[in-house]
C-alpha positions in Angstrom: 110.2 1.9 -7.2 111.5 3.1 -3.8 113.3 6.1 -5.3 110.2 6.9 -7.4 107.9 6.9 -4.3 110.5 8.9 -2.3 110.8 11.5 -5.0 107.0 11.7 -5.3 106.6 12.2 -1.6 109.4 14.8 -1.3 108.1 16.5 -4.4 104.7 16.9 -2.7 106.3 18.2 0.5 105.1 15.2 2.6 107.4 13.1 4.8 106.1 9.6 5.1 106.8 7.6 8.2 107.4 4.6 6.1 110.5 4.8 3.9 111.5 1.2 3.5 110.1 -1.3 1.1 110.1 -4.9 2.2 111.6 -5.9 -1.2 111.9 -4.5 -4.7 108.8 -5.1 -6.8 108.8 -6.7 -10.2 107.1 -4.7 -13.0 103.9 -6.3 -14.2 100.9 -5.0 -16.0 97.9 -4.0 -13.8 95.2 -6.4 -14.7 92.6 -4.9 -12.2 89.7 -3.2 -13.7 88.5 0.1 -12.4 85.4 -0.2 -10.3 82.7 2.3 -11.2 81.0 1.9 -7.8 82.1 0.8 -4.4 81.5 -2.9 -3.8 83.0 -5.5 -1.5 85.7 -7.7 -2.9 84.9 -11.5 -3.1 85.2 -13.0 0.4 87.5 -15.9 -0.7 89.5 -14.0 -3.3 92.5 -11.7 -3.0 90.7 -9.2 -5.2 91.5 -5.6 -4.8 89.0 -3.0 -6.0 90.5 0.1 -7.6 88.6 3.1 -6.1 89.0 6.7 -5.1 89.4 8.5 -1.8 86.0 10.1 -2.2 84.2 6.8 -2.9 85.8 5.3 0.2 84.6 8.3 2.2 81.2 7.9 0.8 81.1 4.3 1.8 82.4 4.9 5.3 80.3 8.0 5.9 77.0 6.1 5.7 74.5 7.4 8.2 73.8 4.1 9.9 74.8 2.3 13.2 77.9 0.6 11.7 81.4 1.5 12.9 83.8 1.7 10.0 87.5 1.1 10.6 89.5 2.2 7.5 93.2 1.5 7.3 95.4 3.1 4.7 98.6 1.0 4.2 101.3 -0.2 1.8 103.5 -3.3 1.5 106.6 -1.1 1.5 105.7 0.4 4.9 107.1 -1.6 7.8 104.6 -0.3 10.5 101.7 -1.0 8.1 102.8 -4.6 7.5 103.3 -5.1 11.2 99.8 -3.9 12.2 97.8 -5.7 9.5 97.6 -9.1 11.4 96.0 -7.3 14.4 93.5 -5.5 12.2 92.6 -8.9 10.5 92.2 -10.5 14.0 89.9 -7.6 15.1 88.0 -8.0 11.8 87.4 -11.6 12.6 86.4 -10.9 16.2 83.8 -8.3 15.2 82.5 -10.2 12.1 79.1 -10.6 13.8 78.8 -7.0 15.1 78.1 -3.8 13.3 81.7 -3.2 12.6 83.2 -3.1 9.1 86.9 -3.0 8.3 88.1 -1.4 5.1 91.7 -1.8 4.0 92.9 0.8 1.5 96.2 0.0 -0.2 98.4 2.8 -1.7 101.1 0.6 -3.5 101.9 1.5 -7.1 99.6 -0.3 -9.7 102.5 -2.3 -11.0 103.1 -3.8 -7.6 99.5 -5.2 -7.2 100.2 -8.7 -8.7 103.7 -9.2 -7.3 103.4 -7.6 -3.9 99.9 -6.7 -2.8 97.9 -9.7 -3.8 100.3 -12.2 -2.2 100.3 -10.1 1.0 96.5 -9.9 1.0 96.2 -13.7 0.5 98.8 -14.5 3.2 97.0 -12.3 5.7 93.5 -13.4 4.7 92.4 -9.8 4.3 88.9 -8.9 3.2 87.4 -5.6 1.9 90.6 -4.5 0.2 90.6 -1.4 -2.0 93.3 0.6 -3.8 93.8 4.3 -4.4 96.8 6.1 -5.7 99.2 7.4 -3.0 99.1 10.8 -4.6 95.3 11.0 -4.0 95.7 10.0 -0.4 98.4 12.7 0.1 96.2 15.3 -1.5 92.9 14.4 0.3 93.6 12.8 3.7 94.3 16.2 5.2 90.6 17.1 4.8 90.0 14.8 7.8 92.9 16.1 9.8 96.0 17.9 8.3 98.3 15.8 10.5 97.2 12.6 8.8 98.9 13.8 5.5 102.3 13.3 7.2 102.6 9.5 6.6 101.1 6.1 6.8 99.7 4.0 8.2 96.6 6.0 8.8 93.5 4.6 10.5 90.1 6.3 10.5 87.4 5.1 12.9 84.0 6.5 12.2 80.3 6.1 12.9 77.9 8.5 11.2 79.2 12.0 11.6 81.7 11.1 14.4 85.2 10.4 13.0 88.7 10.1 14.4 92.0 9.7 12.5 95.2 8.2 13.8 98.7 8.5 12.2 101.1 5.6 12.7 100.8 2.0 13.7 98.0 1.4 16.2 98.1 -1.3 18.9 95.3 -3.8 18.8 94.1 -2.9 22.3 93.8 0.8 21.3 91.8 0.0 18.2 89.6 -2.5 20.1 88.9 0.1 22.8 88.0 2.7 20.2 85.6 0.3 18.5 83.9 -0.5 21.8 83.6 3.2 22.5 81.9 3.8 19.1 79.6 0.8 19.5 78.1 2.4 22.7 
């Protein structure tokens, strides 16, 4: 799988910041059904909703007073794995505020059961979606071309105001940005 992902990335001319996979994945069939509309996963389940980049943008681009923090990540990306506990902690800290965290996984479909779901369960993640890595590569540049250079990518947005960050983000930085957007 590591070689397949590397070849895909090189073939598309993109150099990802995450090149290591925590461990080799087992091949299993993808039992997730494709969602026809964006909806939140069950709060107590490690359910991952298959979606598209455009639907995620539609959800987070709502013209309301909610701050959306969208994190694009993969289990094979060390910096992604390292920052997830901080994002989950912030999600819990802001659960009663107008802040919504969206986690968008880009692992291969065959890795969902063996890699992603156990990771989501272990970290008690909520609001987890999945899009193909190829789609992320092709479309994330519409926000900022530099964001197409790797993962993790974090987008913080409220209404028409939007900022994107490439690479692992410290908890204090994300927290400060959320507070800035809540003003």
